[in-house]
N, C-alpha and C positions, 0 to 999 in steps of 0.2 A: 328371396322371399322368407318371411318369418317362419321358423319351424316350431310348430306347436308341440306340446307334450311334455317338455322337461319338468314342468310343475304340475300341469293339469292331469297328466297321466301317472303321477307318482302317488296319487291318493290310494286308499285301500284297494288292494288287489288290482292296481293299475286301472281303476275305473275312471273314465273321463268325467269331468264336471261340465255340464251343458247349461248355458244360460238361455232362458226362454223369456223374451219380452212379451208382455201381455197386450200390447197394442192399444187401440182406441178403447177407453174404459167404458163407453156406453154401448159398445158392440159385443160380439160373442167371444172376443178374446179372453176375458176373465172366465166365462163359462167353460170354454174348452180347456183352459189351463187347470181349472178345478178338476175336470175329468181325468187329467193326467195322474192324479193321486191314486186312481183305481188301477193303473197300469204299471207294468214293470218293464224296465229297459236295462240294457247292458251299459248303463251310465247312471250318474247321479244328476238329477234335474233340479235346478233352482229357478224359480219364476220371479221375474222382476216386476214389481208393481206395488200398489198401496195395499197393505195388509187389511185395512178396514174395508176396502172395496171387495176383496175376496171373501171376507167374513160375511159381509152383507149379501153378496151375490149367492153365497152358499146357503144362507137362510132362505133367500128368495126361491132358490131351486130345490130346497129341502134336500140338499146334498150333505151326506155325512162325511165331511172332510175336515180333518184337523189342520187348521191353518197355523203354521208356526214360523217364527223367524229363522232364517237360515243360519245354521251353525257350521262354520268351515270345518270343524273337527268332528262333526257328527256323521251319521250314515242315513241313507234314505230308507223309508219303510212304506209299505202299502197303506193307503188311507191318510197319508200325511202330505200336505202341500208345503214345501219349503219356500218361503218368500224372502227375497232380498228387498226390504222395504224402501220404496220411493214414494213420497207423499203426493197425493193429488193437489192440484192448485185450488180447485173448488170441488164441492160435492158432486156426485154423479149418480144419475138414475139410468137404469137399463133402457136403451132405445132413444135417449135424448142427449144429443151431443152438445158440447159447450166449447167454443174456440179457446176459452181460458185454459183448458187442459191440454192445449197443443204443446206447450212447453213441457208438460209432464210426459207426454208421449215421446218427445225427442230426448228427454232426460233418460228414459229407459234405454233407448238406443245408444246414447252416449256412454252410459254405464256399462252396457254389454260390450261395446267396442273397446273401451278402456280395459275391461277385464280380459278380453281376448288378446289384445296387444301385449298386456302385461303377463300373459300366460296363467292368469287366475282361472280362466275358463278355456276349455279346449275348443269350443265352438259356440256360436249363437244361433238361435232359432227364433223367428219372428212371427208373432200373431198379426193379424191385419190391422192396418191403420186407415184412417179416412183422410185422403189427400186434400179433399176440399175443405175439411174442417181446419186442417193445419194451415192451408193457404189463406183461409178467411181470417186467420189470426195475424195475418201480415207477414207470414214466414214463407218464403218461396220454397215449395216442396213438390217435386214431381214423382217421388217414389223412394222406397227403400234403397233400390239399386244405386240411384244417383247420389242419394244422401250418404250412403256408406262409402262410396268412391271418394267423395269430397272429404269425409271425416277421416279416412285413412290415407289421404294423399295419393290415391291410386289413379294413374292416368287413363288406364283402359280396363274396364270391367265388361263382363259378358253375362247377360241374363239368360239362363237356361231353365226350362221346365222339363221335368221327368215324370212320366206316367203313361199308362195305357200301352206299355211296351215301346214307347218312343222317348227320344231326347230331342227337344226343339230349342235351339238357341236363336238369339236375335241380334242382327247387325245394328239396329237402333232400338231404343226402349220406349220411353213414354214421351212421344212427340206427337204433335198435331200432324195429320196426314199430309198437309200441304208443305210441311217442313222436312219430310223424309228424304225426298230426292236430293236436296242440297246437302243433307247430312251424310249421305253415302259417298265417300271419297275413296280413291285408291289407297291412300295411306291409312285411313280409318278402317277400311274393310280388311286390309292386310293385318293390322294389329288385332282385330277381332278374331280372325282365323288363327293367328299364332297363339293367342291366349286360349282359345277354345281347344285346339289340338293339344297344347301342353297340359291343360287341365284334364282332358279326357285320359291322357296318359298317366298323369299323376294320381288321380283319384279313382279311375276306373280300369286301370291296367291295360290300356290299349296302346301298344307301341306305335302303331300307325293307323289311327282311326280313319274310317271311311266316312267322309262328310258329304252330304248332298246339299247343294247351294241353290236357293231359288233365284229367279230373276226378280226384277222389281215390277215390271209392267205386264199387262195381260199378254199371254203367249210369248213372253220374253221379248216384247217389243216389236214382234213381227218384222224382223230384219231392219229395225229402225223406224218403221212407219208409226209405231205406237210409243216411241221413246227410245233413246239411245244409251241409257244407263248400262244396259247389258253389254253393248259394244264398246263403250268408251271407259267404263269403270270395272264392272264385275268380271267379265271375261279376261281382261289383261291381268288382273290380280290373280285369278285362278291359274292362268298359264304360268305366271312367275313362280307361284308356290308349288305347282306340280313339278316344275323343273328342279326344285329343291327336294323333291321326294314326298310332298304332301299327297294324300289320297283324297282328291276332290272331284266331284261330278257336278257339272253345271256350267252356266246357269240353266236351271230347269224351270219350266212353267209350273207355278205353284198349284194350279188347279188339277194337275195330273201327277205331281210329284208324290203325293201321299197315297200311292197305290201299294198294295201288299207286296208286289214284286219289287218295287224300288226299296221299300222299307226293310225287306228281308235282308238286304245286304248292307244296310246303312247303320252306322253307329250313332249318327246324329244328323239332324237337319238344321241348316242355318237359313233362317228366313230373314227377309230384309226389314220387316217392321212387325210390330206387336200383333195386329189383327190379321196378319197374313198366315202365321204359323200356329198361333196359340188356340184358335177356335177348334182346330182339328184335335189337338192334344187334349184339350179340356172336354171335348165331347167324349173322348175315349176314357178319360180318367177323373172326371170332376169329383172332388171330395176325397181323392186318393192320390193327387198329384203333389209334386214338390217343386218349389221354385229355388234354384241354386244360383248364387252369385259367384261367378268365376273371375279370377284375376286379383281378388283382394288378398292382402297379407294375413287374412283370418278366414275361418270357415263360417259361412253363413247360408242357412237354408230357411225356407219359409213355406207357409201354406199357399195353396193355389186359389184361395177365395177371398172375398171381401169381408167387411165388418158385419153384414147381415143384421142391421139394427132391429128389424122386425122380429128376429128370433131371440134377441138378447133377453135373458131372464125368463125364457119360456120353457127351458129344458129340452128344446127341440134341436139345438145345435149339435152337429156331428163333429167329434174331435178327430176323425180319421186322418184328415190331411195333416194336422199338427203332429199326430203320432208318427205318421210316415216321414214327415220332415225331420223329426228327432232321430228316427232310425237312420235316415240318410246322412245326417250329420255325424252320427256315431261311426258309420261305415267310412266316411271321408276322413275322420280323425284316425281311424285304424290304418287306412291306406297311406296317409301321410306319415304316420309314425313308422310304418314298414319301409317307406322309401327314403326316410331321413338318413 
């Protein structure tokens, strides 16, 4: 795995340089990026996007932010938003999407990935994108997680959200519910658990993380009467990995797994599909959660919310999740540098 830090951490006082992609230009991404200028981090932040978009949105929000071109040799300061300029394809108004700008959104991601792979950036943090707008432009796109996996040539990534005192990872990501069962295979589930355990050790200092694993079906299939995935897929994988020393409990019924007693001893929960595990975490942490992509050769974190088009340009957007995502990326950079 690529070791970050040789270049990115060699800047002034070993301060990491974090790239923030501003996401869907018509959404709240530009708004919450502008709000970063009022905060301080143990890192230097560079926002990727169109400088004219930020300047226009700052005027709309009456935000006193000095939008400047990023200077690799400079230093950050409160009240200044450093922008690595990438031009919009067409003009943009807050709240009104245009599929023509789908290529712009992906160009931001590509630039951040290239910068991380080339060690220009220590990590990337992503503001929300609109999957539907990108797809309507004729570009197959199911989410950041899958796109970054393809872009970096990574065979297995794991989506994990952190917040509300919990870590919840997913065995599958953005799939239609009818496709989930066939997507859960012994080989695939084993790969997910290996990536998850290794990442918890690497970035969170857990030598032997205790992972709770859900079943797929109601009541874990009721001994096969409501489905056999627990018997034929999930349980055999857990048994195999336990024999290797992994600390795994399950398969457990998802409707009772998220009890205080269970979570008290858990380092992470592995859910089988998106809406099985994430509603619980988002209920406990919405607006302050972080989405982390594990298994990539780069560090990537993200907000836990969408584009919120109705809030764009109103001044009502909350930058909390983006700030927490940046802090999480900084902590991961430090952990990786320590373990390198």
